[in-house]
mmJSON file of the N, C-alpha and C atoms, coordinates in Angstrom:
{"data_MODEL":{"atom_site":{
"group_PDB":["ATOM","ATOM","ATOM","ATOM","ATOM","ATOM","ATOM","ATOM","ATOM","ATOM","ATOM","ATOM","ATOM","ATOM","ATOM","ATOM","ATOM","ATOM","ATOM","ATOM","ATOM","ATOM","ATOM","ATOM","ATOM","ATOM","ATOM","ATOM","ATOM","ATOM","ATOM","ATOM","ATOM","ATOM","ATOM","ATOM","ATOM","ATOM","ATOM","ATOM","ATOM","ATOM","ATOM","ATOM","ATOM","ATOM","ATOM","ATOM","ATOM","ATOM","ATOM","ATOM","ATOM","ATOM","ATOM","ATOM","ATOM","ATOM","ATOM","ATOM","ATOM","ATOM","ATOM","ATOM","ATOM","ATOM","ATOM","ATOM","ATOM","ATOM","ATOM","ATOM","ATOM","ATOM","ATOM","ATOM","ATOM","ATOM","ATOM","ATOM","ATOM","ATOM","ATOM","ATOM","ATOM","ATOM","ATOM","ATOM","ATOM","ATOM","ATOM","ATOM","ATOM","ATOM","ATOM","ATOM","ATOM","ATOM","ATOM","ATOM","ATOM","ATOM","ATOM","ATOM","ATOM","ATOM","ATOM","ATOM","ATOM","ATOM","ATOM","ATOM","ATOM","ATOM","ATOM","ATOM","ATOM","ATOM","ATOM","ATOM","ATOM","ATOM","ATOM","ATOM","ATOM","ATOM","ATOM","ATOM","ATOM","ATOM","ATOM","ATOM","ATOM","ATOM","ATOM","ATOM","ATOM","ATOM","ATOM","ATOM","ATOM","ATOM","ATOM","ATOM","ATOM","ATOM","ATOM"],
"id":[1,2,3,4,5,6,7,8,9,10,11,12,13,14,15,16,17,18,19,20,21,22,23,24,25,26,27,28,29,30,31,32,33,34,35,36,37,38,39,40,41,42,43,44,45,46,47,48,49,50,51,52,53,54,55,56,57,58,59,60,61,62,63,64,65,66,67,68,69,70,71,72,73,74,75,76,77,78,79,80,81,82,83,84,85,86,87,88,89,90,91,92,93,94,95,96,97,98,99,100,101,102,103,104,105,106,107,108,109,110,111,112,113,114,115,116,117,118,119,120,121,122,123,124,125,126,127,128,129,130,131,132,133,134,135,136,137,138,139,140,141,142,143,144,145,146,147],
"type_symbol":["N","C","C","N","C","C","N","C","C","N","C","C","N","C","C","N","C","C","N","C","C","N","C","C","N","C","C","N","C","C","N","C","C","N","C","C","N","C","C","N","C","C","N","C","C","N","C","C","N","C","C","N","C","C","N","C","C","N","C","C","N","C","C","N","C","C","N","C","C","N","C","C","N","C","C","N","C","C","N","C","C","N","C","C","N","C","C","N","C","C","N","C","C","N","C","C","N","C","C","N","C","C","N","C","C","N","C","C","N","C","C","N","C","C","N","C","C","N","C","C","N","C","C","N","C","C","N","C","C","N","C","C","N","C","C","N","C","C","N","C","C","N","C","C","N","C","C"],
"label_atom_id":["N","CA","C","N","CA","C","N","CA","C","N","CA","C","N","CA","C","N","CA","C","N","CA","C","N","CA","C","N","CA","C","N","CA","C","N","CA","C","N","CA","C","N","CA","C","N","CA","C","N","CA","C","N","CA","C","N","CA","C","N","CA","C","N","CA","C","N","CA","C","N","CA","C","N","CA","C","N","CA","C","N","CA","C","N","CA","C","N","CA","C","N","CA","C","N","CA","C","N","CA","C","N","CA","C","N","CA","C","N","CA","C","N","CA","C","N","CA","C","N","CA","C","N","CA","C","N","CA","C","N","CA","C","N","CA","C","N","CA","C","N","CA","C","N","CA","C","N","CA","C","N","CA","C","N","CA","C","N","CA","C","N","CA","C","N","CA","C","N","CA","C"],
"label_alt_id":[null,null,null,null,null,null,null,null,null,null,null,null,null,null,null,null,null,null,null,null,null,null,null,null,null,null,null,null,null,null,null,null,null,null,null,null,null,null,null,null,null,null,null,null,null,null,null,null,null,null,null,null,null,null,null,null,null,null,null,null,null,null,null,null,null,null,null,null,null,null,null,null,null,null,null,null,null,null,null,null,null,null,null,null,null,null,null,null,null,null,null,null,null,null,null,null,null,null,null,null,null,null,null,null,null,null,null,null,null,null,null,null,null,null,null,null,null,null,null,null,null,null,null,null,null,null,null,null,null,null,null,null,null,null,null,null,null,null,null,null,null,null,null,null,null,null,null],
"label_comp_id":["MET","MET","MET","VAL","VAL","VAL","GLU","GLU","GLU","ASN","ASN","ASN","SER","SER","SER","LEU","LEU","LEU","ALA","ALA","ALA","LYS","LYS","LYS","ARG","ARG","ARG","ILE","ILE","ILE","VAL","VAL","VAL","ASP","ASP","ASP","ASP","ASP","ASP","VAL","VAL","VAL","LEU","LEU","LEU","ASN","ASN","ASN","ALA","ALA","ALA","THR","THR","THR","SER","SER","SER","THR","THR","THR","GLY","GLY","GLY","SER","SER","SER","TYR","TYR","TYR","TYR","TYR","TYR","ASP","ASP","ASP","GLY","GLY","GLY","ARG","ARG","ARG","ILE","ILE","ILE","ILE","ILE","ILE","VAL","VAL","VAL","SER","SER","SER","ASP","ASP","ASP","ILE","ILE","ILE","ALA","ALA","ALA","GLU","GLU","GLU","ALA","ALA","ALA","TYR","TYR","TYR","VAL","VAL","VAL","ILE","ILE","ILE","GLY","GLY","GLY","SER","SER","SER","LYS","LYS","LYS","GLU","GLU","GLU","THR","THR","THR","GLY","GLY","GLY","ASP","ASP","ASP","VAL","VAL","VAL","ALA","ALA","ALA","LEU","LEU","LEU"],
"label_asym_id":["A","A","A","A","A","A","A","A","A","A","A","A","A","A","A","A","A","A","A","A","A","A","A","A","A","A","A","A","A","A","A","A","A","A","A","A","A","A","A","A","A","A","A","A","A","A","A","A","A","A","A","A","A","A","A","A","A","A","A","A","A","A","A","A","A","A","A","A","A","A","A","A","A","A","A","A","A","A","A","A","A","A","A","A","A","A","A","A","A","A","A","A","A","A","A","A","A","A","A","A","A","A","A","A","A","A","A","A","A","A","A","A","A","A","A","A","A","A","A","A","A","A","A","A","A","A","A","A","A","A","A","A","A","A","A","A","A","A","A","A","A","A","A","A","A","A","A"],
"label_entity_id":["1","1","1","1","1","1","1","1","1","1","1","1","1","1","1","1","1","1","1","1","1","1","1","1","1","1","1","1","1","1","1","1","1","1","1","1","1","1","1","1","1","1","1","1","1","1","1","1","1","1","1","1","1","1","1","1","1","1","1","1","1","1","1","1","1","1","1","1","1","1","1","1","1","1","1","1","1","1","1","1","1","1","1","1","1","1","1","1","1","1","1","1","1","1","1","1","1","1","1","1","1","1","1","1","1","1","1","1","1","1","1","1","1","1","1","1","1","1","1","1","1","1","1","1","1","1","1","1","1","1","1","1","1","1","1","1","1","1","1","1","1","1","1","1","1","1","1"],
"label_seq_id":[1,1,1,2,2,2,3,3,3,4,4,4,5,5,5,6,6,6,7,7,7,8,8,8,9,9,9,10,10,10,11,11,11,12,12,12,13,13,13,14,14,14,15,15,15,16,16,16,17,17,17,18,18,18,19,19,19,20,20,20,21,21,21,22,22,22,23,23,23,24,24,24,25,25,25,26,26,26,27,27,27,28,28,28,29,29,29,30,30,30,31,31,31,32,32,32,33,33,33,34,34,34,35,35,35,36,36,36,37,37,37,38,38,38,39,39,39,40,40,40,41,41,41,42,42,42,43,43,43,44,44,44,45,45,45,46,46,46,47,47,47,48,48,48,49,49,49],
"pdbx_PDB_ins_code":[null,null,null,null,null,null,null,null,null,null,null,null,null,null,null,null,null,null,null,null,null,null,null,null,null,null,null,null,null,null,null,null,null,null,null,null,null,null,null,null,null,null,null,null,null,null,null,null,null,null,null,null,null,null,null,null,null,null,null,null,null,null,null,null,null,null,null,null,null,null,null,null,null,null,null,null,null,null,null,null,null,null,null,null,null,null,null,null,null,null,null,null,null,null,null,null,null,null,null,null,null,null,null,null,null,null,null,null,null,null,null,null,null,null,null,null,null,null,null,null,null,null,null,null,null,null,null,null,null,null,null,null,null,null,null,null,null,null,null,null,null,null,null,null,null,null,null],
"Cartn_x":[3.215,3.527,4.071,3.633,4.116,4.316,5.07,5.258,3.933,3.719,2.481,2.192,3.226,3.033,2.485,2.595,2.111,0.78,0.356,-0.8,-2.065,-2.443,-3.694,-3.687,-2.573,-2.49,-2.626,-1.97,-2.039,-3.444,-4.072,-5.452,-6.362,-6.248,-7.072,-6.835,-5.58,-5.26,-5.859,-5.752,-6.308,-7.825,-8.464,-9.923,-10.373,-9.704,-10.081,-9.851,-8.835,-8.506,-9.326,-9.826,-10.425,-11.886,-12.422,-13.782,-14.821,-15.724,-16.855,-18.146,-18.054,-19.234,-19.923,-19.386,-19.974,-19.454,-20.322,-19.927,-18.779,-18.752,-17.774,-16.426,-16.235,-14.935,-13.844,-14.21,-13.23,-13.006,-11.921,-11.612,-10.134,-9.854,-8.486,-8.448,-7.527,-7.403,-6.059,-6.104,-4.895,-4.628,-3.419,-3.073,-1.64,-1.391,-0.029,0.733,2.022,2.889,3.768,3.657,4.378,5.873,6.261,7.671,7.878,9.095,9.468,10.881,11.116,12.427,12.803,14.077,14.623,15.382,14.925,15.486,16.958,17.305,18.677,19.697,19.393,20.36,20.123,18.996,18.59,18.355,18.112,17.792,16.397,16.199,14.893,14.527,13.285,12.828,12.645,12.83,12.595,13.448,14.682,15.544,15.022,14.213,13.642,12.465,11.978,10.869,11.384],
"Cartn_y":[-1.268,-0.067,-0.451,0.312,0.125,1.484,1.504,2.739,3.146,4.44,4.95,4.317,4.095,3.558,2.135,1.423,0.044,-0.085,0.955,0.86,0.395,1.001,0.658,-0.798,-1.246,-2.63,-3.612,-3.322,-4.211,-4.243,-3.087,-3.04,-3.854,-3.661,-4.421,-5.92,-6.334,-7.757,-8.334,-7.606,-8.08,-8.175,-7.15,-7.178,-8.355,-8.575,-9.674,-11.036,-11.161,-12.446,-12.762,-11.738,-11.997,-11.606,-10.816,-10.316,-11.402,-11.542,-12.457,-11.686,-10.357,-9.524,-9.203,-9.716,-9.503,-8.219,-7.549,-6.37,-6.718,-7.946,-8.378,-8.784,-8.59,-8.873,-7.971,-6.841,-5.933,-4.707,-4.011,-2.761,-2.708,-1.972,-1.596,-0.082,0.437,1.883,2.298,3.238,3.746,5.134,5.327,6.579,6.962,8.248,8.727,8.705,8.45,8.506,9.732,10.655,11.924,11.758,10.998,10.822,9.467,8.937,7.687,7.827,7.214,7.29,5.925,5.576,4.41,4.966,4.643,5.242,4.881,3.607,3.174,3.815,3.861,4.389,5.854,6.369,7.747,8.004,6.94,7.107,7.696,8.443,9.037,8.834,9.158,9.083,7.662,7.454,6.147,5.04,5.344,4.304,3.824,4.621,4.226,3.274,3.155,2.248,0.872],
"Cartn_z":[1.685,0.968,-0.398,-1.379,-2.745,-3.394,-4.461,-5.212,-5.846,-5.991,-6.586,-7.934,-8.726,-10.072,-10.063,-8.945,-8.85,-8.122,-7.434,-6.536,-7.241,-8.342,-9.031,-9.475,-10.027,-10.497,-9.338,-8.224,-7.069,-6.488,-6.365,-5.862,-6.775,-8.081,-9.027,-8.888,-8.757,-8.61,-7.335,-6.226,-4.956,-5.049,-5.619,-5.76,-6.609,-7.726,-8.62,-7.985,-7.154,-6.549,-5.304,-4.611,-3.301,-3.151,-4.039,-3.859,-4.076,-3.088,-3.231,-3.481,-3.445,-3.608,-2.298,-1.206,0.107,0.74,1.479,2.249,3.193,3.66,4.66,4.064,2.773,2.149,2.705,3.245,3.828,2.967,3.238,2.541,2.196,1.163,0.829,0.925,1.678,1.823,1.236,0.313,-0.327,0.232,0.717,1.378,1.036,0.923,0.718,2.035,1.954,3.125,2.963,3.888,3.779,3.992,4.998,5.313,5.968,5.832,6.49,7.035,8.185,8.837,9.383,9.289,9.977,11.179,12.354,13.56,13.744,13.587,13.837,12.916,11.619,10.649,10.309,10.756,10.474,8.986,8.221,6.805,6.673,5.597,5.335,3.872,3.559,2.175,1.688,0.381,-0.233,0.372,0.743,1.323,2.674,3.334,4.622,4.449,3.237,2.989,2.67],
"occupancy":[1.0,1.0,1.0,1.0,1.0,1.0,1.0,1.0,1.0,1.0,1.0,1.0,1.0,1.0,1.0,1.0,1.0,1.0,1.0,1.0,1.0,1.0,1.0,1.0,1.0,1.0,1.0,1.0,1.0,1.0,1.0,1.0,1.0,1.0,1.0,1.0,1.0,1.0,1.0,1.0,1.0,1.0,1.0,1.0,1.0,1.0,1.0,1.0,1.0,1.0,1.0,1.0,1.0,1.0,1.0,1.0,1.0,1.0,1.0,1.0,1.0,1.0,1.0,1.0,1.0,1.0,1.0,1.0,1.0,1.0,1.0,1.0,1.0,1.0,1.0,1.0,1.0,1.0,1.0,1.0,1.0,1.0,1.0,1.0,1.0,1.0,1.0,1.0,1.0,1.0,1.0,1.0,1.0,1.0,1.0,1.0,1.0,1.0,1.0,1.0,1.0,1.0,1.0,1.0,1.0,1.0,1.0,1.0,1.0,1.0,1.0,1.0,1.0,1.0,1.0,1.0,1.0,1.0,1.0,1.0,1.0,1.0,1.0,1.0,1.0,1.0,1.0,1.0,1.0,1.0,1.0,1.0,1.0,1.0,1.0,1.0,1.0,1.0,1.0,1.0,1.0,1.0,1.0,1.0,1.0,1.0,1.0],
"B_iso_or_equiv":[0.0,0.0,0.0,0.0,0.0,0.0,0.0,0.0,0.0,0.0,0.0,0.0,0.0,0.0,0.0,0.0,0.0,0.0,0.0,0.0,0.0,0.0,0.0,0.0,0.0,0.0,0.0,0.0,0.0,0.0,0.0,0.0,0.0,0.0,0.0,0.0,0.0,0.0,0.0,0.0,0.0,0.0,0.0,0.0,0.0,0.0,0.0,0.0,0.0,0.0,0.0,0.0,0.0,0.0,0.0,0.0,0.0,0.0,0.0,0.0,0.0,0.0,0.0,0.0,0.0,0.0,0.0,0.0,0.0,0.0,0.0,0.0,0.0,0.0,0.0,0.0,0.0,0.0,0.0,0.0,0.0,0.0,0.0,0.0,0.0,0.0,0.0,0.0,0.0,0.0,0.0,0.0,0.0,0.0,0.0,0.0,0.0,0.0,0.0,0.0,0.0,0.0,0.0,0.0,0.0,0.0,0.0,0.0,0.0,0.0,0.0,0.0,0.0,0.0,0.0,0.0,0.0,0.0,0.0,0.0,0.0,0.0,0.0,0.0,0.0,0.0,0.0,0.0,0.0,0.0,0.0,0.0,0.0,0.0,0.0,0.0,0.0,0.0,0.0,0.0,0.0,0.0,0.0,0.0,0.0,0.0,0.0],
"pdbx_formal_charge":[null,null,null,null,null,null,null,null,null,null,null,null,null,null,null,null,null,null,null,null,null,null,null,null,null,null,null,null,null,null,null,null,null,null,null,null,null,null,null,null,null,null,null,null,null,null,null,null,null,null,null,null,null,null,null,null,null,null,null,null,null,null,null,null,null,null,null,null,null,null,null,null,null,null,null,null,null,null,null,null,null,null,null,null,null,null,null,null,null,null,null,null,null,null,null,null,null,null,null,null,null,null,null,null,null,null,null,null,null,null,null,null,null,null,null,null,null,null,null,null,null,null,null,null,null,null,null,null,null,null,null,null,null,null,null,null,null,null,null,null,null,null,null,null,null,null,null],
"auth_seq_id":[1,1,1,2,2,2,3,3,3,4,4,4,5,5,5,6,6,6,7,7,7,8,8,8,9,9,9,10,10,10,11,11,11,12,12,12,13,13,13,14,14,14,15,15,15,16,16,16,17,17,17,18,18,18,19,19,19,20,20,20,21,21,21,22,22,22,23,23,23,24,24,24,25,25,25,26,26,26,27,27,27,28,28,28,29,29,29,30,30,30,31,31,31,32,32,32,33,33,33,34,34,34,35,35,35,36,36,36,37,37,37,38,38,38,39,39,39,40,40,40,41,41,41,42,42,42,43,43,43,44,44,44,45,45,45,46,46,46,47,47,47,48,48,48,49,49,49],
"auth_comp_id":["MET","MET","MET","VAL","VAL","VAL","GLU","GLU","GLU","ASN","ASN","ASN","SER","SER","SER","LEU","LEU","LEU","ALA","ALA","ALA","LYS","LYS","LYS","ARG","ARG","ARG","ILE","ILE","ILE","VAL","VAL","VAL","ASP","ASP","ASP","ASP","ASP","ASP","VAL","VAL","VAL","LEU","LEU","LEU","ASN","ASN","ASN","ALA","ALA","ALA","THR","THR","THR","SER","SER","SER","THR","THR","THR","GLY","GLY","GLY","SER","SER","SER","TYR","TYR","TYR","TYR","TYR","TYR","ASP","ASP","ASP","GLY","GLY","GLY","ARG","ARG","ARG","ILE","ILE","ILE","ILE","ILE","ILE","VAL","VAL","VAL","SER","SER","SER","ASP","ASP","ASP","ILE","ILE","ILE","ALA","ALA","ALA","GLU","GLU","GLU","ALA","ALA","ALA","TYR","TYR","TYR","VAL","VAL","VAL","ILE","ILE","ILE","GLY","GLY","GLY","SER","SER","SER","LYS","LYS","LYS","GLU","GLU","GLU","THR","THR","THR","GLY","GLY","GLY","ASP","ASP","ASP","VAL","VAL","VAL","ALA","ALA","ALA","LEU","LEU","LEU"],
"auth_asym_id":["A","A","A","A","A","A","A","A","A","A","A","A","A","A","A","A","A","A","A","A","A","A","A","A","A","A","A","A","A","A","A","A","A","A","A","A","A","A","A","A","A","A","A","A","A","A","A","A","A","A","A","A","A","A","A","A","A","A","A","A","A","A","A","A","A","A","A","A","A","A","A","A","A","A","A","A","A","A","A","A","A","A","A","A","A","A","A","A","A","A","A","A","A","A","A","A","A","A","A","A","A","A","A","A","A","A","A","A","A","A","A","A","A","A","A","A","A","A","A","A","A","A","A","A","A","A","A","A","A","A","A","A","A","A","A","A","A","A","A","A","A","A","A","A","A","A","A"],
"auth_atom_id":["N","CA","C","N","CA","C","N","CA","C","N","CA","C","N","CA","C","N","CA","C","N","CA","C","N","CA","C","N","CA","C","N","CA","C","N","CA","C","N","CA","C","N","CA","C","N","CA","C","N","CA","C","N","CA","C","N","CA","C","N","CA","C","N","CA","C","N","CA","C","N","CA","C","N","CA","C","N","CA","C","N","CA","C","N","CA","C","N","CA","C","N","CA","C","N","CA","C","N","CA","C","N","CA","C","N","CA","C","N","CA","C","N","CA","C","N","CA","C","N","CA","C","N","CA","C","N","CA","C","N","CA","C","N","CA","C","N","CA","C","N","CA","C","N","CA","C","N","CA","C","N","CA","C","N","CA","C","N","CA","C","N","CA","C","N","CA","C","N","CA","C"],
"pdbx_PDB_model_num":[1,1,1,1,1,1,1,1,1,1,1,1,1,1,1,1,1,1,1,1,1,1,1,1,1,1,1,1,1,1,1,1,1,1,1,1,1,1,1,1,1,1,1,1,1,1,1,1,1,1,1,1,1,1,1,1,1,1,1,1,1,1,1,1,1,1,1,1,1,1,1,1,1,1,1,1,1,1,1,1,1,1,1,1,1,1,1,1,1,1,1,1,1,1,1,1,1,1,1,1,1,1,1,1,1,1,1,1,1,1,1,1,1,1,1,1,1,1,1,1,1,1,1,1,1,1,1,1,1,1,1,1,1,1,1,1,1,1,1,1,1,1,1,1,1,1,1]
}}}
């Protein structure tokens, strides 16, 4: 997980460093996370990440 502001740069860096052009290189999936919780401390939001 990364902050939205860093996602594009990280994806670009990973693609540039690892892509061989093969279908079998794999996938990167970017998805929003609606909520996060730490069960033990009951923290929520950004601090839970």
